[in-house]
SELUMZA-297285 format. One record per residue (C-alpha): x, y, z. Coordinates in steps of 0.001 Angstrom, whole numbers. Each point is the difference from the previous one (the first is absolute). Layout:
BEGIN
        X        Y        Z
        X        Y        Z
...
% end
This chain:
BEGIN
        X        Y        Z
   -68950   -64327   162271
    -2990    -2237     -642
      100    -3774     -522
     -563      649    -3726
     2916     2489     -179
     2348    -2435     1763
    -1106    -2860    -2239
      881     2035    -3118
     3303     1222     1459
     1143    -3527      934
    -1494    -1734    -3028
    -1788    -2449     2310
    -3713     -909     -425
    -2338     1691     2482
    -1544    -3268     1308
     3464    -1122     1109
      526     3190     2036
    -3485     -246     1527
      752    -3640      940
     3222     1038     1798
    -1925     2665     1931
    -2802    -2419      904
     2577    -2408     1423
     1046     2851     2299
    -3596      675     1018
     -273     3153    -2130
    -3034      306    -2268
      702     2486    -2814
    -1784      859    -3252
     1748     1099    -3195
     -510     3726      676
      865       76     3706
     3229     1706     1121
     2756    -2122     1552
     2022     1005     3058
     3819      -49       -5
        3    -3257     1989
    -2330    -1677    -2512
     2254      979    -2918
     3126    -1197     1855
    -1603    -3363      835
    -1088     -518    -3632
     3546      836    -1154
     1457    -2544     2445
    -2486    -2708    -1043
      786      534    -3699
     3763      388      694
      -13     3414    -1663
     1851     3076     1256
    -2376     2939      519
     1146     3495     1011
    -2705     2060     1721
       85     3768     -485
    -2582     2155     1767
    -1560     3092    -1511
     1565     2145     2732
     3440    -1302    -1060
     -411      622    -3711
     1835     3305      161
     2138     -824     3033
     3027      695    -2190
     -767     2599    -2664
     1464     -905    -3347
     3685      832     -458
      702     2898    -2307
     3084      231    -2175
      960     3671     -209
     3012     1365    -1816
     2605     1618     2259
     -330     3364    -1732
    -3767       15      768
      492     -369     3765
      108     2984     2369
      438      143     3778
    -3174     -136     2102
     -494      967     3671
      503    -2787     2593
    -3174    -1133     1799
      393     -112     3795
    -2134    -1527     2783
      465      946     3676
     -129    -2930     2444
      691     -603     3676
    -1425     -561     3479
    -3072     1837     1282
      724     3393     1641
     3498      199    -1467
     -984     3012    -2101
     -830    -1369    -3477
    -2939     2352     -598
     1824     2975     1551
     2978     -655    -2285
    -2252     -160    -3068
    -1670     3263     1022
     3368     1691      630
     1342    -1022    -3420
    -3256     1123    -1618
      143     3423     1675
     3702      704     -635
      723    -1645    -3343
    -3193     -302    -1997
     -267     2503    -2864
    -2310     2948      826
    -3633    -1045      245
    -2919     1896    -1481
    -1411     3157     1617
     -823     -478     3647
     2691    -2645      462
    -2480    -2903     -164
     1559    -3209    -1299
    -2523    -2406    -1509
      428    -3439     1565
      410    -2499    -2816
     1895    -2777     1805
     3394     1144    -1303
     1982     3218     -361
     3389     1202    -1258
     2898     1805     1658
     2700     1843    -1916
     3757      -52      740
     2431     1976    -2165
    -2325     -168    -2977
     -634    -3773      410
    -3274    -1439     1269
     -835    -2819     2416
    -3480    -1561       78
    -1293     -935     3485
    -2885    -2423      459
    -2118     1588     2714
     -816    -3305     1706
     2064     -276     3202
      494    -3542     1255
     -316    -3282    -1860
    -3080      848    -2085
     1977      770    -3149
     1670    -3392      306
    -2816    -2243     1243
    -2932     1172    -2126
     2006      643    -3169
     2680    -2696      106
    -2815    -2539      515
    -1162      965    -3502
     3522      -17    -1428
      283     3800     -242
     3723      675      295
     -380     3733      484
     2494      946     2706
     3657      518     -980
     1398      916     3443
    -1281     -540     3550
      799     2629     2653
       89    -1662     3435
     -825     2495     2772
     1437     -879     3431
     -358     2251     3055
     3371      874     1567
    -1502     -253     3513
    -1777    -3336     -571
     2147    -2169    -2271
    -1006    -3107    -1927
    -3542    -1134      833
    -2185    -2927    -1268
    -1507     1978    -2892
     3487     1213     -970
     1013    -3639     -510
    -3235     -624    -1933
      784     2962    -2256
     3487    -1370     -720
    -1544    -3380     -909
    -2559     1655    -2312
     2683     2057    -1762
     2278    -3014     -457
    -2879    -2098    -1316
     -697     2761    -2530
     3739       54     -858
      300     3768      364
     2995     1831     1492
     -452     1529     3470
     1009     3507     1104
     -156      507     3778
    -1291     3287     1444
      916      244     3691
    -2717     2385     1200
     -483     2026     3219
     3712      847      389
    -1141     3198     1781
    -1507    -1789     3035
     2091      -97     3224
      459    -3800      234
      826     -564    -3692
     2695    -2643     -556
      902     -334    -3676
     2842    -2485      604
    -2383    -2396     1752
    -2377      166    -2983
     2880     -698    -2398
     1163    -2930     2137
    -3507    -1536      158
     -511      422    -3767
     3449    -1482     -702
    -1202    -3096     1896
    -2925     -119    -2478
     2421       63    -2947
     -131     3757     -732
     3639     1028      460
      549     3812      -79
     2362     1317    -2640
     2222     1714     2589
      376    -3378     1743
     1254    -1641    -3177
    -3436    -1098    -1277
    -2070      953    -3032
    -3199     1422     1546
     -569     3768     -223
     -914     1570     3383
    -1332     3541      398
     -490     1644     3414
    -3077     2246     -173
    -2568     1778     2130
    -3414      112    -1659
    -1375     2307     2683
     2826     2539     -320
      293     -591    -3791
     3782     -492      297
     2205    -1986    -2393
    -2883     -837    -2375
     2156     1048    -2964
     2621    -2584      995
    -2666    -2737       31
    -1263      964    -3471
     3572       85    -1352
      683    -3486     1378
    -3201    -1284    -1661
     1262     1364    -3344
     3469    -1453      691
    -1496    -3500      494
    -2173      471    -3112
     3066      909    -2094
     2320    -2656     1442
    -2271    -3043      278
    -2893      536    -2415
     -359      728    -3693
    -3085     2207      126
     -603      823    -3629
    -3153     -193    -2099
    -1173      758    -3523
    -2316     3054       65
     -782     -193    -3734
    -2406    -2955       38
    -3446    -1022     1326
     -210      563     3747
     -164    -2788     2583
      310     -109     3778
    -1767    -1099     3167
    -3090     1185     1867
     1075     1362     3413
    -3501      596     1378
    -3506      622    -1293
    -3290     1210     1391
    -3494     1039    -1033
     -304     3790      275
    -3543     1332      396
      513     2912    -2390
     2552    -1398    -2454
     -750    -3726     -226
     2778    -2672      100
     3339     1662      822
     3264    -1974     -191
     3595      871      831
     2369    -1638    -2480
     3797      -12      122
     1233      141    -3602
     3108    -2180     -414
      383      -38    -3799
    -1225     2196    -2840
    -1906     3271      187
    -3678       96     1023
    -2131     2639    -1764
    -3511     1322      502
    -2248    -1897    -2451
     1937    -3322      167
    -2051    -3214      216
     1039    -1907     3147
     -645    -3367     1639
      880    -1240     3526
    -1299    -3454      918
    -3771       -5     -469
     -192     3834     -190
      342     1955    -3239
     -696     3446    -1420
     1477     3097    -1599
     2128     2554     1863
    -2296     3014      485
     2349     1957     2251
     3416     -327     1661
     1040     1653     3285
     3513       50     1448
      934     -385     3684
     -628     3740      568
    -3587     -314    -1250
      795     1942    -3171
    -1478    -1124    -3297
     2627    -1289    -2471
     -125    -1279    -3587
     2524    -2838      333
     1945    -2136     2514
     3519    -1323     -614
     1792    -3070     1521
      279      246     3791
    -2871     2496      295
    -2947     -734     2331
    -3194     1304    -1582
    -3702      -34      847
    -2183    -1283    -2848
    -3670      734     -655
    -1686    -2188    -2594
     -148    -3625     1209
    -3463    -1614      -62
      637    -1457     3482
     2791      367     2613
     2732    -2554     -877
     1589    -2058     2790
     3212     1404     1562
     3001    -1781    -1491
    -1617     -678    -3397
     2206      438    -3066
    -1333     2942    -2018
      775      579    -3676
     -998     2040    -3000
    -1599    -1878    -2933
     -866      999    -3536
    -3623     1031      471
    -2769      -36     2600
    -1791    -2964    -1596
     3091    -2178      461
      355     1185     3627
    -3616     -937      736
      457    -3436    -1621
     3149     -780     2049
    -1716     1125     3228
    -3079    -2152     -739
     2154    -3067     -704
     1809      502     3305
    -3247      579     1918
    -1493    -3196    -1435
     3102    -1983      960
     -127     1362     3550
    -3729     -734      266
      374    -3593    -1174
     2974     -558     2250
    -1962     1305     2976
    -2873    -2371     -778
     2379    -2947     -233
     1801      711     3248
    -1260    -1685     3106
     -985     2631     2575
     2699      565     2575
    -1187     -144     3585
     2164     1983     2373
      507     -842     3659
    -2631     1426     2344
     -887     -868     3583
    -3073    -1904    -1242
     1963    -2231    -2394
     3090     -405     2185
    -1002    -3224     1767
    -1029    -1721    -3241
     3332      882    -1580
     1925    -1217     3065
    -1878    -3324     -247
      953     -222    -3687
     3636      733      851
       37     3229    -2002
      932     2604     2617
     3311       97     1886
       11     3644     1132
    -2888     2387      573
     1453     3232    -1393
    -1315     3219     1538
      349     3666     -977
     -590     1895     3261
     -975     3696      239
     -792     1883     3228
     -894     3489     1192
     3176      454     2069
     3352    -1793      243
     -779    -1224     3529
    -3101    -1863    -1221
     1991    -1631    -2816
     2710    -1177     2416
    -2624    -1373     2426
    -1711    -1874    -2850
     3344    -1403    -1190
      599    -1306     3527
    -3454    -1620      201
      249    -1552    -3469
     3406    -1410      927
    -1666    -2007     2793
    -2363    -1809    -2399
     1224    -3532     -761
    -1483    -2731    -2157
     1623    -3328     -942
     -504      529    -3752
     -182     3754     -598
     2294     2859      954
    -1152     3627      285
     2377     2119    -2068
     -313     3825      126
     1579     1117    -3286
     -591     3750      380
    -1023     2419     2732
     -814     3684     -147
    -1821     2893     1641
    -2920     1710    -1768
    -2964     -903    -2191
      -19    -3085    -2268
     1225     1053    -3464
      116    -1492    -3488
     3678     -874      570
     -994    -2189     2983
    -2589    -1809    -2145
     2514     -453    -2849
     2521    -1499     2435
    -2661    -2328     1434
    -1058    -1029    -3504
     3578     -837     -977
      630    -1904     3258
    -3382    -1760      454
     -434     1879     3267
    -2814     1340     2160
     -155     3743      670
     -790      791     3626
     -776     3526     1185
     -106      968     3682
    -1965     3240      553
      663      981    -3632
    -2103     -348    -3153
      710     -715    -3681
     -393     2875    -2450
    -2713     -331    -2664
     2673     -743    -2651
     1609    -2657     2213
    -3387    -1664      639
     -814      -42    -3724
     3423    -1499     -782
     -472    -2637     2733
    -3331    -1005    -1571
     1639     -345    -3408
     2986    -1950     1336
    -2078    -2133     2431
     2116     1179     2957
    -1560     -462     3454
       67     3233     2070
     -888     -310     3700
     -347     2970     2344
     -101     -177     3799
     -459     2375     2973
      871    -2506     2772
     3324    -1833      -38
    -1407    -3258     1376
    -2684     -224    -2700
     2842      -82    -2522
     2050    -2667     1775
    -3118    -2083      794
    -1112       77    -3649
     3371    -1217    -1234
      256    -2682     2692
    -3518    -1222     -810
      760       28    -3705
     3131    -2079      515
    -2020    -2732     1737
    -3057      355    -2234
    -2430     1206     2670
    -1241     3272    -1425
    -3405      759     1460
    -2617     2306    -1576
     1324     3541      -33
    -1246     3513     -378
     1035     1108    -3472
     -417     3469    -1304
    -1002     1262    -3400
     1364     3407     -971
    -2855     2101    -1405
     2039     2993    -1075
     2230     2920      934
     -627     3725      362
     2558     2778      284
     -658     2929     2341
      218     3228    -2043
    -1604     2561     2362
    -1289      306     3587
    -3255     1644     1211
     -659      742     3673
    -3660     -359     1045
     -770      937     3615
    -2697    -2649      559
     1780    -2862    -1731
     3761      561       43
     2395     -201    -2955
    -1410    -1049    -3370
     2571    -1259    -2500
     -522     1206    -3570
     1228    -2984    -2014
      543    -1253    -3541
     -740    -3724     -413
     3170    -1212    -1785
     -944    -3684     -370
    -2988    -2282      582
    -2775     1566     2069
     -735     1410     3464
    -3053    -1348     1859
    -1776     1487     3025
      449    -2146     3113
     3033    -1858    -1401
     3198     -372     2017
     2786     2429     -855
     3726      310      714
     1673     3400       71
     3392     -452    -1702
     2591     2774      345
     3366     -409    -1830
     -600    -3739     -445
     -756     -618     3703
    -3414     -718     1546
     -685     2636     2673
    -3671     -764      818
    -2806    -2459     -742
    -3662      982      138
    -3071       14    -2256
    -1718     2409    -2428
    -2630     1776     2131
    -1388     2294    -2731
      498      183    -3755
    -1118     2970    -2121
       24     1160    -3601
     -456     3764      108
    -2989      386     2388
    -1493    -3476     -488
      538    -2995     2284
     1017    -2954    -2195
      571    -3686      605
     3155     -300    -2131
     2269     2047    -2272
     1914    -1514    -2937
     3511      560    -1360
      689     3403    -1566
    -2609     1899     2047
      441     2424     2894
    -1765     -456     3319
      -60     1103     3616
      839    -2638     2627
     -573      247     3760
     1983    -2615     1925
    -1496    -1507     3151
     1869     1330     3060
     3051     1340    -1893
      575     3676     -818
     3794      133     -403
     -136     -608    -3755
     2449     1969    -2175
      297      912    -3673
     1872    -2716    -1906
    -1254    -2844     2231
    -1272    -3084    -1811
    -3248    -1561     1234
      -19    -3734     -727
    -3577    -1305      131
     -628    -3728      536
    -2490    -2620     1176
      746    -3089     2084
    -1567    -3401     -331
      672    -3477     1351
     1265    -2524    -2531
      204    -3744      544
     3339    -1613     -917
    -1640    -2790    -2002
     3264    -1285    -1485
     1427     -956     3382
    -3020    -1456     1832
     1488    -3487      153
     3472     1042     1203
       -5      505     3815
      435    -3678      846
     2914     -421    -2383
     1552     3190     1268
     -257     -895     3668
     1601    -3369     -756
     2881     1797    -1664
      457     2485     2810
      298    -2680     2745
     3790     -623     -448
      684     3665      789
% end
């Protein structure tokens, strides 16, 4: 709120508030927005109790509804699959979808809408199609209590792993019951008793050992015992949860995911938790509003209404709402637009009032160490192969500094994804890639979240950079600016020249003479430059996004369809922020 708003709310003259702020070195006019800290300080000075509520928290808890018992009917439980990487979460989801989902439309194509339903003895179960912690991290952060039951997938041949423990913590924090699916019971070295013993140590005591946790032994690959798992999910829903809702009122629920579709405009998947949603209803979700133009169920079929527990794809929002937003039906479209505008204005003003958050990067590390702000340098580490990751872990473990520890919070093999950037954003970490590259979506997310992504080809460049950063001696470096990406769609053999790649420029632009990386399945396989660039029969200097072109790579003919060509330029950049630091750093490093 502004100084004027706060003055009116507290009943205190504006000059008095301005005087308090001036004493703190803050110059504010009557119409300037105040940050949370400013409001708290003013409250303390005036000995008044002020509760701060952010716009994003306004609908953290949707209003409680008092429904008569006779109006309530049972709704399907909503389930999220969680567990360690490679334990078979996605395979299990696919197996349940193939064996238990009601028949799809002609051709057997199931439209992906972020959620789907399985049927058991005439009863339905709604699965959120987001394996891992996404359904908990992104949505619980916004207060969206969507999941009723968490299914914890543990491989019978692997046992409890770090991400398994994380999943248990996430489920307990969300206060949802856990059903354990012991997967891969068909593999030769499967040991179910060991899994049960390890989970019992984590507080999940199997029912046949005198505990209360439901365990189901399944094989996602062989599609065995899936019915038992679904029955146990329903058993937990009946025994521990009262999953009933009133279908005869205005609909409300949560946005599971949303996107901008080129042909259809903003498309959102909403899980209806109360009421019945109809085509033509006026809806609002955060700062997005509109009228329901069309509804599609999880099979991609057009429907006229959605009842409690149903996931449904909505066309009609004026913009894609944020995942986790509370969505509800209002009386008419004018009211929906007004509520969305009010929320958008609140968010805009709050953003203006907030001081910009500066995340840790190698450039700012020394300054923050000097200010006593950093205790651990968190790193998310991705490599092309497991051997590289292990070698990097060993090298990073040798780096010591009296005031900062290097803490690798996550490692993985493959390209840098949005999940890696989200984890780094939540943990104030750097993302480091060794012989791998970020996807276009991951790079865009990193820009928005101010996450520092570093990529290296030589292991000692990585360790040297971090060592130099820790002692504040970063010298000028070669930085690269990504110009764009092109996807190889076709190949043309020319006897005089070699292989010409017929490409579609998917982002940015491609420039003749620029450096280029050939990325196959997220891994860099070759670096070269653009020798020739053509549009139809004409030689051109550059080709922009959305256009097709022919690219001849200098000295490389082994290009294949589906390869991504990442075009970039390098330039030397002075580290102006740290010019004064080497002396201080060398003084600090002497005790070592």
